[in-house]
TORFI-162679 format. One record per residue (C-alpha): residue in one letter; y, x, z; chain; residue number from 1. Coordinates in nm, 3 decimals. Each point is the difference from the previous one (the first is absolute). Example, Ala and Ser with C-alpha at 12.3 -4.5 7.8 and 13.67 -1.06 7.14 Angstrom:
TORFI-162679
> A/-0.450/1.230/0.780/A/1
> S/0.344/0.137/-0.066/A/2
This chain:
TORFI-162679
> M/-1.311/-1.492/0.999/A/1
> T/0.052/0.308/0.300/A/2
> A/0.352/0.143/0.106/A/3
> A/-0.160/0.302/-0.130/A/4
> H/-0.113/-0.147/-0.345/A/5
> S/0.296/-0.165/-0.067/A/6
> S/0.212/0.247/0.052/A/7
> R/-0.162/0.256/-0.239/A/8
> S/0.010/-0.316/-0.260/A/9
> Q/0.381/0.012/0.032/A/10
> T/0.041/0.383/-0.036/A/11
> I/-0.240/-0.029/-0.271/A/12
> G/0.194/-0.285/-0.215/A/13
> L/0.396/0.183/0.114/A/14
> A/-0.229/0.326/-0.111/A/15
> F/-0.053/-0.175/-0.392/A/16
> A/0.316/-0.157/0.017/A/17
> M/0.216/0.328/-0.002/A/18
> A/-0.233/0.124/-0.265/A/19
> G/0.027/-0.308/-0.222/A/20
> A/0.383/0.082/0.004/A/21
> I/-0.061/0.389/-0.076/A/22
> T/-0.237/-0.018/-0.273/A/23
> F/0.196/-0.274/-0.165/A/24
> S/0.292/0.152/0.042/A/25
> G/-0.153/0.292/-0.212/A/26
> K/0.014/-0.182/-0.331/A/27
> A/0.379/0.083/-0.062/A/28
> I/-0.084/0.326/0.026/A/29
> I/-0.256/0.035/-0.225/A/30
> V/0.198/-0.182/-0.268/A/31
> K/0.274/0.203/0.076/A/32
> L/-0.233/0.305/-0.060/A/33
> S/-0.194/-0.187/-0.297/A/34
> Y/0.355/-0.025/-0.187/A/35
> R/0.047/0.431/-0.013/A/36
> Y/-0.275/-0.051/-0.257/A/37
> G/0.205/-0.191/-0.236/A/38
> V/-0.229/-0.285/0.006/A/39
> D/0.237/-0.365/0.070/A/40
> A/-0.059/-0.331/0.212/A/41
> V/-0.176/-0.192/-0.168/A/42
> T/-0.336/0.295/-0.095/A/43
> I/0.074/0.092/0.345/A/44
> I/-0.098/-0.379/0.169/A/45
> M/-0.249/-0.055/-0.218/A/46
> L/-0.196/0.308/0.092/A/47
> R/0.057/-0.149/0.321/A/48
> M/-0.057/-0.369/-0.031/A/49
> L/-0.333/0.129/-0.263/A/50
> F/-0.183/0.231/0.319/A/51
> A/0.056/-0.234/0.264/A/52
> L/-0.124/-0.321/-0.202/A/53
> P/-0.358/0.024/0.104/A/54
> F/0.098/0.001/0.410/A/55
> F/0.193/-0.299/-0.023/A/56
> L/-0.211/-0.151/-0.287/A/57
> L/-0.299/0.043/0.275/A/58
> M/0.244/-0.123/0.300/A/59
> G/0.063/-0.308/-0.183/A/60
> F/-0.385/-0.091/-0.125/A/61
> W/-0.088/0.079/0.371/A/62
> A/0.289/-0.269/0.168/A/63
> E/-0.109/-0.210/-0.266/A/64
> R/-0.349/-0.013/0.063/A/65
> R/0.031/0.004/0.391/A/66
> A/0.264/-0.353/-0.078/A/67
> R/-0.268/-0.162/-0.231/A/68
> A/-0.264/0.092/0.229/A/69
> Q/0.189/-0.251/0.258/A/70
> G/0.101/-0.276/-0.307/A/71
> Q/0.348/0.115/-0.081/A/72
> F/0.049/0.023/-0.350/A/73
> L/0.355/0.095/-0.190/A/74
> S/0.150/-0.332/-0.144/A/75
> R/0.191/0.021/-0.312/A/76
> R/0.324/0.051/0.157/A/77
> D/-0.133/0.295/0.240/A/78
> G/-0.099/0.180/-0.327/A/79
> L/0.361/-0.048/-0.104/A/80
> G/0.146/0.142/0.331/A/81
> I/-0.215/0.269/-0.026/A/82
> L/0.132/0.086/-0.351/A/83
> G/0.394/-0.062/0.066/A/84
> L/-0.054/0.193/0.347/A/85
> G/-0.199/0.312/-0.190/A/86
> F/0.267/-0.017/-0.236/A/87
> V/0.348/0.000/0.181/A/88
> G/-0.072/0.155/0.368/A/89
> Y/-0.283/0.301/-0.143/A/90
> Y/0.020/0.121/-0.369/A/91
> L/0.405/-0.110/0.000/A/92
> S/0.106/0.125/0.285/A/93
> S/-0.207/0.291/-0.055/A/94
> F/0.108/0.118/-0.358/A/95
> L/0.379/-0.091/0.126/A/96
> D/-0.042/0.265/0.334/A/97
> F/-0.177/0.269/-0.259/A/98
> L/0.322/-0.030/-0.254/A/99
> G/0.198/0.039/0.291/A/100
> L/-0.151/0.298/0.138/A/101
> Q/0.134/0.200/-0.356/A/102
> Y/0.360/-0.043/0.140/A/103
> I/-0.049/0.027/0.395/A/104
> T/-0.158/0.229/0.231/A/105
> A/-0.294/-0.100/0.196/A/106
> S/0.178/-0.058/0.320/A/107
> L/0.251/-0.274/-0.133/A/108
> E/-0.251/-0.159/-0.208/A/109
> R/-0.227/-0.048/0.355/A/110
> L/0.336/-0.155/0.200/A/111
> I/0.065/-0.240/-0.229/A/112
> L/-0.362/-0.102/-0.015/A/113
> Y/0.029/0.004/0.374/A/114
> L/0.235/-0.301/-0.035/A/115
> N/-0.259/-0.239/-0.101/A/116
> P/0.035/-0.190/0.343/A/117
> T/0.382/-0.019/-0.026/A/118
> L/-0.076/-0.162/-0.361/A/119
> V/-0.222/-0.267/0.139/A/120
> L/0.213/-0.073/0.212/A/121
> L/0.251/-0.133/-0.253/A/122
> L/-0.197/-0.141/-0.227/A/123
> G/-0.146/-0.185/0.303/A/124
> W/0.400/-0.096/0.026/A/125
> W/0.039/-0.094/-0.391/A/126
> L/-0.336/-0.164/-0.094/A/127
> Y/-0.018/-0.191/0.318/A/128
> G/0.310/-0.006/0.195/A/129
> R/-0.155/0.186/0.289/A/130
> R/0.281/0.079/0.257/A/131
> I/0.074/0.383/0.074/A/132
> T/0.076/0.105/0.327/A/133
> L/0.245/0.223/0.092/A/134
> R/-0.216/0.280/0.118/A/135
> R/-0.176/0.021/-0.291/A/136
> M/0.345/-0.078/-0.227/A/137
> V/0.119/0.347/0.206/A/138
> A/-0.349/0.173/-0.098/A/139
> M/-0.007/-0.063/-0.354/A/140
> A/0.386/0.136/0.003/A/141
> V/-0.148/0.322/0.169/A/142
> S/-0.295/0.061/-0.239/A/143
> Y/0.237/-0.058/-0.291/A/144
> A/0.245/0.261/0.118/A/145
> G/-0.269/0.213/0.012/A/146
> V/-0.104/-0.030/-0.307/A/147
> V/0.401/0.008/-0.138/A/148
> L/0.025/0.340/0.186/A/149
> V/-0.344/0.208/-0.156/A/150
> F/0.136/-0.139/-0.351/A/151
> A/0.370/0.137/0.077/A/152
> S/-0.148/0.329/0.038/A/153
> E/-0.235/-0.040/-0.302/A/154
> W/0.275/-0.104/-0.215/A/155
> Q/0.228/0.255/0.001/A/156
> T/-0.309/0.225/-0.156/A/157
> S/-0.143/-0.256/-0.257/A/158
> G/0.281/-0.249/-0.034/A/159
> D/-0.073/-0.318/-0.243/A/160
> Q/-0.419/0.119/0.041/A/161
> V/0.013/-0.090/0.311/A/162
> A/0.151/-0.315/0.000/A/163
> L/-0.236/-0.082/-0.289/A/164
> G/-0.290/0.167/0.220/A/165
> V/0.093/-0.249/0.311/A/166
> A/0.022/-0.345/-0.247/A/167
> L/-0.312/0.062/-0.132/A/168
> V/-0.176/0.073/0.371/A/169
> L/0.228/-0.263/0.156/A/170
> G/-0.178/-0.219/-0.288/A/171
> S/-0.336/0.117/0.070/A/172
> A/0.071/-0.090/0.369/A/173
> M/0.135/-0.336/-0.079/A/174
> T/-0.306/-0.111/-0.191/A/175
> Y/-0.228/0.103/0.262/A/176
> A/0.209/-0.203/0.270/A/177
> V/-0.068/-0.304/-0.247/A/178
> Y/-0.421/0.055/-0.003/A/179
> L/0.060/-0.005/0.391/A/180
> V/0.197/-0.324/0.044/A/181
> Y/-0.257/-0.183/-0.299/A/182
> S/-0.260/0.143/0.143/A/183
> G/-0.080/-0.183/0.325/A/184
> E/-0.087/-0.284/-0.052/A/185
> L/-0.239/0.146/-0.279/A/186
> V/-0.178/0.234/0.304/A/187
> Q/-0.032/-0.281/0.136/A/188
> R/-0.246/-0.192/-0.215/A/189
> I/-0.185/0.310/-0.128/A/190
> G/0.025/0.318/0.251/A/191
> S/0.181/0.264/-0.037/A/192
> L/-0.288/0.262/-0.116/A/193
> R/-0.070/-0.241/-0.246/A/194
> L/0.385/-0.008/-0.120/A/195
> V/0.025/0.394/0.017/A/196
> G/-0.294/0.077/-0.209/A/197
> W/0.111/-0.267/-0.292/A/198
> A/0.329/0.024/-0.029/A/199
> T/-0.038/0.391/0.045/A/200
> S/-0.235/-0.035/-0.326/A/201
> V/0.205/-0.187/-0.197/A/202
> A/0.313/0.219/0.082/A/203
> C/-0.253/0.285/-0.160/A/204
> A/-0.072/-0.175/-0.277/A/205
> C/0.395/-0.081/-0.103/A/206
> C/0.045/0.395/0.051/A/207
> I/-0.320/0.110/-0.235/A/208
> A/0.148/-0.263/-0.267/A/209
> Q/0.373/0.099/0.081/A/210
> F/-0.151/0.381/-0.088/A/211
> V/-0.230/-0.156/-0.314/A/212
> L/0.297/-0.180/-0.193/A/213
> L/0.252/0.304/0.086/A/214
> R/-0.144/0.322/0.005/A/215
> P/-0.281/0.173/-0.228/A/216
> L/-0.358/-0.080/0.119/A/217
> D/-0.065/0.431/0.010/A/218
> L/0.018/0.114/0.377/A/219
> H/-0.115/0.335/-0.096/A/220
> A/0.360/0.094/-0.076/A/221
> V/0.058/-0.058/0.392/A/222
> P/-0.021/0.269/0.208/A/223
> K/-0.298/0.066/0.210/A/224
> E/0.231/0.020/0.310/A/225
> V/0.164/-0.326/-0.053/A/226
> L/-0.410/-0.153/-0.015/A/227
> V/-0.045/0.171/0.296/A/228
> L/0.321/-0.144/0.202/A/229
> A/-0.055/-0.356/-0.154/A/230
> L/-0.341/-0.001/0.171/A/231
> V/0.118/0.113/0.297/A/232
> N/0.284/-0.217/-0.005/A/233
> A/-0.296/-0.270/-0.063/A/234
> L/-0.184/0.085/0.254/A/235
> A/0.137/0.129/0.311/A/236
> C/0.339/-0.152/-0.062/A/237
> T/-0.077/-0.372/-0.149/A/238
> V/-0.360/-0.079/0.103/A/239
> L/0.002/0.201/0.375/A/240
> P/0.283/-0.147/0.046/A/241
> V/-0.082/-0.366/-0.022/A/242
> W/-0.308/0.042/0.177/A/243
> L/0.113/0.161/0.315/A/244
> V/0.328/-0.247/0.018/A/245
> M/-0.272/-0.269/-0.006/A/246
> N/-0.218/0.141/0.277/A/247
> A/0.344/0.084/0.195/A/248
> I/0.095/-0.360/-0.019/A/249
> E/-0.322/-0.132/0.135/A/250
> R/-0.012/0.217/0.306/A/251
> I/0.394/0.011/0.102/A/252
> G/0.123/-0.313/-0.229/A/253
> S/0.272/-0.017/-0.262/A/254
> A/0.298/0.069/0.220/A/255
> L/-0.079/0.359/0.166/A/256
> T/-0.182/0.089/-0.313/A/257
> A/0.361/-0.034/-0.186/A/258
> Q/0.161/0.173/0.267/A/259
> S/-0.208/0.279/-0.007/A/260
> G/0.046/0.071/-0.355/A/261
> M/0.352/0.122/0.080/A/262
> V/-0.110/0.306/-0.028/A/263
> G/-0.055/-0.047/-0.413/A/264
> P/0.352/0.075/-0.014/A/265
> L/0.017/0.314/0.217/A/266
> A/-0.322/0.126/-0.187/A/267
> T/0.127/-0.050/-0.383/A/268
> V/0.340/0.201/0.137/A/269
> A/-0.211/0.272/0.138/A/270
> L/-0.252/0.013/-0.324/A/271
> G/0.339/-0.047/-0.209/A/272
> V/0.142/0.348/0.162/A/273
> L/-0.313/0.168/0.026/A/274
> L/-0.194/-0.053/-0.375/A/275
> L/0.337/-0.143/-0.164/A/276
> D/0.272/0.206/0.111/A/277
> E/0.214/-0.275/0.059/A/278
> P/0.325/-0.001/0.211/A/279
> F/-0.045/0.018/0.364/A/280
> N/0.379/-0.087/0.174/A/281
> L/0.135/-0.185/0.220/A/282
> S/0.069/-0.313/-0.218/A/283
> I/-0.414/0.006/-0.046/A/284
> I/-0.026/0.030/0.387/A/285
> A/0.290/-0.290/0.097/A/286
> G/-0.118/-0.183/-0.306/A/287
> T/-0.374/-0.012/0.064/A/288
> A/0.084/-0.056/0.405/A/289
> L/0.228/-0.313/-0.122/A/290
> V/-0.262/-0.181/-0.233/A/291
> L/-0.302/0.066/0.290/A/292
> G/0.208/-0.122/0.284/A/293
> G/0.146/-0.328/-0.182/A/294
> V/-0.344/-0.079/-0.153/A/295
> F/-0.162/0.027/0.360/A/296
> M/0.310/-0.224/0.133/A/297
> V/-0.149/-0.270/-0.260/A/298
> S/-0.310/0.043/0.086/A/299
> R/0.032/-0.038/0.361/A/300
> A/0.257/-0.287/-0.028/A/301
> P/-0.168/-0.330/0.091/A/302
> S/-0.066/-0.277/-0.283/A/303
> R/0.032/-0.343/0.049/A/304
């Protein structure tokens, strides 16, 4: 590979990584817009997953076909792992996130979710006794200080509802961190595309089943604007980011892709101000800077 071709590939990879972070950050904006039409989290997440399901099934079947052609078959243990990780990491995490967005701004939601690398570190320490270096402790403290700063700003205007929203979104971040911690071994055995395709399909099935059990099956009462927003959410903010990030990792690696994802919270803040009239003040600026700075320190700190 020539130097010019390598440089072009890296540039494209960076563009894919940032585009993936920005498109994924639009998910919270679309959910907040959907709530304005009087629908609830159960309906919104079902529509999102219903529209995304064909693409994830296609991804799963394609990856499965390639793996079987190489003699790699799923065991019963692998199947149970996919079911468990799909339920916890995609269904439960997404549902808690959608519930939390009813009570807090999209900006605060994105900052909480961006704490994910620090939560993975804490789970590694709690479950496996992995030591956390002093530098990473400081980095985590900086990140959490940023979230507390933005939380305090919203608390002054919304009170207890903000606390409930933060608890729900933090639960979302924790469940996804559990998915990341336990998915490592399974990814090594069956491959990332195979796991993502099947696990997200499991989550889609859970969201649809939840709607069937809890809500009427008549979707004619859902405003057409919500259907359009759900379609955009499924394609532009769910399926497309998965494809962009996977291509970015292939070109520039997971570490640089993760660091490029820092544009995500910034994009959410900007979109929240422009489309949702969310506040933009010194507390949000300082809190965002602290969260991004702390996560950057965590990602740059050497691991043992």
